[in-house]
Every structure is written in C-alpha cells, then in structure tokens.
C-alpha distance (Angstrom), angle and dihedral (degrees) to the residues before:
residue distance angle dihedral
X1 . . .
X2 3.78 . .
X3 3.78 114.2 .
X4 3.77 121.3 172.7
X5 3.77 122.5 -148.4
X6 3.84 92.8 -111.8
X7 3.80 87.4 57.5
X8 3.79 88.8 51.1
X9 3.82 90.0 52.7
X10 3.81 90.7 50.5
X11 3.80 90.2 49.7
X12 3.82 91.0 49.8
X13 3.81 93.4 52.2
X14 3.81 90.9 44.8
X15 3.81 88.8 53.6
X16 3.82 92.0 51.1
X17 3.79 90.6 47.3
X18 3.80 92.6 48.5
X19 3.82 97.7 42.2
X20 3.81 101.0 36.8
X21 3.77 116.9 11.4
X22 3.82 102.3 39.4
X23 3.80 92.7 46.3
X24 3.78 96.9 37.5
X25 3.74 133.6 105.7
X26 3.77 110.0 -151.9
X27 3.78 123.3 -167.2
X28 3.81 97.2 -170.6
X29 3.79 144.1 -2.3
X30 3.84 91.5 -94.9
X31 3.81 87.8 52.6
X32 3.82 89.2 51.6
X33 3.82 89.0 53.2
X34 3.80 95.0 44.2
X35 3.82 100.6 51.0
X36 3.82 98.6 54.5
X37 3.82 89.9 45.7
X38 3.81 90.3 51.6
X39 3.81 88.9 51.0
X40 3.83 91.6 49.8
X41 3.82 92.4 49.3
X42 3.83 91.3 50.7
X43 3.81 91.2 45.3
X44 3.82 91.2 51.2
X45 3.81 91.9 54.0
X46 3.81 87.4 74.1
X47 3.79 95.7 36.9
X48 3.78 118.0 155.1
X49 3.77 123.5 -160.8
X50 3.77 119.0 -119.4
X51 3.78 118.9 -131.3
X52 3.79 105.6 -149.0
X53 3.79 113.3 -154.4
X54 3.76 129.4 -172.8
X55 3.77 114.4 -158.4
X56 3.81 104.9 173.8
X57 3.81 112.9 57.8
X58 3.83 91.0 -179.8
X59 3.81 89.1 69.0
X60 3.81 95.1 47.7
X61 3.80 114.2 126.2
X62 3.80 113.1 -119.9
X63 3.80 132.5 174.3
X64 3.81 87.1 -101.7
X65 3.79 95.5 53.1
X66 3.80 95.0 64.2
X67 3.78 112.7 103.3
X68 3.79 118.9 -154.2
X69 3.79 130.4 -179.5
X70 3.78 109.4 -132.1
C-alpha cells in the first residue's frame, strides 16, 4: 500500500475531527483549543515511529524528473 505523507496528515486531522471535535461539547473558544491539545498529548504518549521504506528506485522523484511547461 502506497501512502504519501500528505495523506497521513489528512488521516490524522480526520481522526482528531472524528474523535474530539464531532463528539465534543465546547463551552468556549479556549475549551475548543484545550480539548484537541489534550487528545494530542495523550495520543503522543503511545507514539510509534514510522519506518518509511522505498522499494522502487525507478519511480523515485529527482530534480530531473520534474516536467515543466515553459
């Protein structure tokens, strides 16, 4: 499965929205700021590193592989 880092960022924000914002009851703007940050801190306590691997060097992006229309 190929997953780019922008997709990972989208998934992370979707998770925060689903787990915190959509289910939350917020009494103020500071409360809206505080609850997602609390969730992120708790989530990071069990953080696991990601080992990125690249298996197909023929598909690697290089400065010469960028095509521009000039």
